[in-house]
N, C-alpha and C positions, 0 to 999 in steps of 0.2 A: 728516878722520876720521869726522865725523858722516855725511857724504854716503856714504862707503863702507859704514858700518855699516847705513845705511838701505837702500842698494841691494841688499845681499846677501839680506836677508829677502824683498824684493820679487821678486828673481830666483828664489829658492827657491820662493816661492809660485806664480810663473808656471810653473815646471817641474812642480810637483806638480799644478797645475790642468790643464795640457795632458796630462800623463800620465794623469790621472783620466778626462778626456774620451776620450782615445785608447783606453785599455784597457777601461774600464767600458762605454762605448757600443759597442765592438766585441763585448763579451760579450752585449749585449742582443739581438743577432740570434738567438742560441741560446735565450735566455730567452723571447723573444716567440714563437718557434716552438713551444716546449713549452707556453706559456700558452694559445695559441689552439687547441691540440689538443682541449681540452674547454671552452673559453670562447668566446663570440661575440667577434669581433675589435674592433668599435667599443665594445662594452660593457666589454671588458677594458681597452682603452686609456683610455676615459673614467674608469673606476673608478681606474685607476692614477694619473692626473694629478689627479683631483678629491680623492682621499684624501690623496695626497702634499701637494698645495697647501694643503688645508684644515688639516691637522695642522701644517704648517710655519707657516701664518699664525697659528694659535692660539698656538703656542709662542713666536713672535716677539713677539706682543702681550703675552704673559705676561712676557716679558723686558723690556718697556718700549719696544719699537720703535714709532715714531710711526704712527698710523693713516693710511693713504694717503688723499689727497684725490681728488676726483671726476676731475680731469684725469689723475692717475696711474692710476686704475682704467681710464679710457677707453683710454689708450695701452697699458696692459698687456693689455687685452682684445683690441685689434687685433693686437699682437705674438703673444699666446697663440693666437688663432684661426688666424693665418697659419702659425705654426710647428707647433702641435700638432694642429690639425684639418687644415689644408692640407698640411703637411709630413709629420708622422707618420701621420695618418689615411689619406692617399692611398697611402703606402707599404704600410700594413697591408692596405688594400683591394686594391692591385695585386698583392701577393704571393700572392693566391689563384689567380691565373691566369698569373703571370709567374715564371720561375725566380729563385731567390735570387741566382744568379750574375749574371744580366742586371740584376736590381734593383741589386746592388752597383755594377755598371758605370755605370748611369744616375745613381745617387745621387752617384757620384764626380764628376759634372759640377758639383756644388754650388759649389766654389770659383770656377768660371767665372762663375756667376750672381752670386756675391758681388762679384767684381771689376767686372763690367759694371754691376750695379745701383748699386754704390757710386760708380762713375764717372758714371752717368747722373743721380744725384740732384742737386738744386740745390747749387752750390758743391762738387760732387764733384771729386776729383782723379784724374787719369789714373794707372793703376797703373804702377809702375816696370818697366823692361825685365826685371830679374831676377825680378820677381813673375810675369810672364807665362811666363818660362822655367821657374820652379818649378812653375807650374800645368801646363804642357805635360809636363814630365818626370814629375810625380806621376801625371797621368792616364795617361800611357804605361805606367807601372808597374802601374796598376790593370787596364788592358787586357791586359797580359802575364799578370797574376795570374788574372784571371777567365777568359780564353780558354784557359788551361792547366789551371785547376782545374775539373773537371766540365764540360769544354768542350761536351759533347754537350747539356747543358741550356741552354747559352747559345744554341745554334743551333736548339733545339727550337721547335716551333710555339708561338706565344704570342698572347695577346689584344692587338691593337694599341691598344685603349683603356687597357690596363694600362700599356703603354709610355708613352703620352701622360700618364697619371696620374703616373708616376714622374718624368718630366721636369718636369711642373708642380709636383710636390712639392718638387723641389730649388729651383725658382724661388720658390715661396711661403715655403719655409724661409729662404732668403737674404733675401727681402723683410722677413719678420718679424724676423729677427735685426738687420737694419739699422735697422728701425723702433725696436726696443728700444734700440739703441745711441744714436740721435740724438734721441729724443724724451723728454719729461718722464717721470721715473721716481722712485721712492723712493730716498733716499740709500743705504739698505741694499740691496745686490744680492740678498740672500736674500729680502727682502720682495718685491722685483721678480719674482724667480723664482716665489715663492708665488702672487702675483697672476696671473701668466701661466699657471701650471698650473691654478689654479681656473677661469679663464675658458676656457682650452682644453679642460679636462675637461668643463665644462658643455656646450660646443659639441659635443664628441664624444658625450656622453650623448644630446643631442637627435637627433643623426644615428642613434644606436643605436635610440632609440625609434621614429624614422621608419621604420627597417628592420625593426621588430618584434622586435628581439633580446631585450628583457626577457621577452616572452611565451614565448620558446623556451628561456629559461635556467632550469636546475634545479640547486640546490646539490648534490644527491646525485650528479649526473652529472659533477661537476668532480673531476678526479684530484688527489691530493696533490702530484704534480709540478707541476701547473698552479698550485695555490695557492702553492707555494714559489717558482715563477717570478714570479708576480705580486708577491709580497713582495719579491723581489730587485729587480724593476723599480721598485718604489716607493722602497725604501731607497737602492739604489745608482744605478739609472738616473735617478731623479728627484731625490731629496733631495740626493745627493752630486754626480753628474755634471752634471745640468741646472743646478744652482746654480753649479757651477764654470764651466760654459759661459756663463751670463749674466754672471758676474763677468769672464770673459775678454773678452767683448764690450765691457765698460766700460774695460778697461785695455790691451787689445791691438788690433791692426789686424784688420779683417774678413778680409783675405787669409790672415793667419796662423792665425786661429781656424778658418777653413774647412778647414785641412789635416787636420782630424779625418776628413773624408770619404775621404781616401786611406788613412789608417792603420786605420780600423775594419774594412775587408774583410780586411786582413792578420791582425788579431787574431781575426776570425771564422774564418778558415781554420786558424789555429794551434789554436784551441779545438776546432774540428772534428776536427783530428788527435789532440789530446790526450784529448778526452772521448768522441769518437764513433769513433775509430779510422780516420778518413778518411786517404787517402794524401797524403803531403806530399813532393813530389819537388824536385829541384834548381831547376826552373822557378819554383816558389813562393818559394824562397829568393832567387833572382835578382830576382824581382819585388819582394820586400820591400826589397832593397837599392836598387832604382831608385826606389821610392816614398820611401824614407828620404832619398835624394838630393834628390828634389823638395821634400820638407818642409824640408830644411836650406836649400836655395836660397831658398824662399819666406820663411823666417823669418830670413834674414840681416839684421843691423842696417842700418837705413837710413843711407845716406851723404848727408850734407848737402852 
């Protein structure tokens, strides 16, 4: 009886955490686009993570969470720079010259990098056959979705360096996620998330300064919509969703956690339909069904 009562909350938490990452991060595509309309991209991203991480760190310390040691700061800085500067930063930079549809397609390769890097690490395990099947089915669904939704933008001329940046972003995000999973970190997953956001935010700010963004930034030129979007990214995208993601890395498998990369484009397309009036045809619904099938296959319980 005790085992059952303990398993139910854990399963509920897993469902809530996955749903949070799926839905909230899917909505951040829209929020980022609105935020960077009147804010420099690296400055916006750096402010987002630095503010979110610092405020969370202070709150956790006030609640009595133990101060991280030097080793935990080091590992958090590596994970934060890889994920937030390398992963998030390169996506923000690339989307200045690459269509969002093509970006979504290339970012959807992230589960492949998760599986390959997790296999290549020392003592890594080869992914099960059904994991590869789920990855293939999920990616096929994203291809179907992206090539049908605003397909002209997918085939439009683009900067090849932007494409390279997006592929590299997925690899660095997967590498940082695996580093976070397998290296020394605070017992509290929220403190771990706070450290990674602080370190990643500082790295993004340094890149912003290098590009001269602060000198071009003026508060008076920032729209109310951009401020509201930044607030949403801090509260929902960083405090809630990124913390849920870091916790999932601790309690679930990398392949399962990586399924967010398939679901986020679906959420983005649905929000575009609901909030921007973009067309949503049968192809998008079929694509969503294929993606869902891929996620279900990837997250099947492991057979011993």
